[in-house]
N, C-alpha and C positions, 0 to 999 in steps of 0.2 A: 114778619119776624123782626126781631131786634138784632142789629149788627153790633159787633164789638168794635170799639174805636181802633184804628190802626195803631200798632205798637211802634213806639219810637225805637230806632236802632240805637243800641248803646254806643257811646263815643269810644272809639278805639284809642288806645294810647298812641302818642306819636313817638315816644322814646321809651326805651328800657335801659335803665342805668344800674349797673352792677357795681357794688362797692367791694373791691378786691383788696382793700388795705389790710385785712386780717388773713389773707390767703398766702401761706408761706411757699407753696409749690403747686405746680400744675404739671402733670405728665403728658406725654404725647397723645395717649389715648383720650384723656379728658379734653385736650385741646381740639382734637379732631371730632370726637363723637359727641361732645357736649357743647362747647362754645361754637364750633363751626356749624353744627346742625341748628343750634338756636339762632345764630346769625342768619342762616338761610331761611328759617321760618319767619323771622322778623322781616326780612326783605320781602318775602312773599306777601306779607300782610301790611306792608307800608310802614313798618316800625323801624326806627333807627336804634341800633343796639350800641350802647356805650359801656365802658368800664372805667373805673377810676381807682387810683391808689395802688396799682400793681407794682410789686417790687421788681428789681432788675431780672431776677430769675424767671418770674412769671411772664414778664414783658418779653424776654428772649424766647421762651417756649412758644408763646402765642404768635410772635413774628416769624419764627422758624417754620411753623406749620401753616403759615399763610392764613391765619385766622383774623389778623388785624392788617390794617393798611401799612404800606411802607411809610417811613418817616415823611417823605415828600408828599405822598398822597394824603396822609393823615392831616398835614397842615392845610391842604386845600379843602378837605372835607370839613375840618373844624371851622375854618374861616367861613365856608359856605353856610354852616349851621348857625354860627354865632352872628353872622351878618347876612340874613336872608334877603335883604334888599339888593344885594349885589347880584350881578348876573352870574349864573353857574358856569364855572370854567368847563370848556369842552373836554370830554373824555374823563371826567371825574368818575371813578368806579363806585359802585354801590354794593351793599350786601356784606360788608365785613364789620368787624368790631372796631369801634373808635376808642382809643385809649386817651384818657385825660390824666393829668398828674394828680388832681385832687377831686373829691366829690363836689366841692364847691364850684370848681371850674365846670364840671359836667352839668351841674344844675343851672348854669347860665343859659342853657339851651331853651329855645322857645318853640 
């Protein structure tokens, strides 16, 4: 009989970048049930979840509900992603949303 050739596995995305520049507000339930759960699913599948353009209110809600990295952790993770040739700092956590100021900054990821 004739065998079908093996199927190639589709390439998974490495990054998911959300443009939050037009999002005026996020409530606590959206932060926990939407963004937090999506970040967990991305982590499970090896995808880095990023967002850009969040206003101060959205930024505060996401940070308050532990959906994004602390400012100190965020700088470490951004540096690691923007400069992958560097050695990963010990103890850098994974699985949270990484905030960027602009979509252009987030799109610099490789």
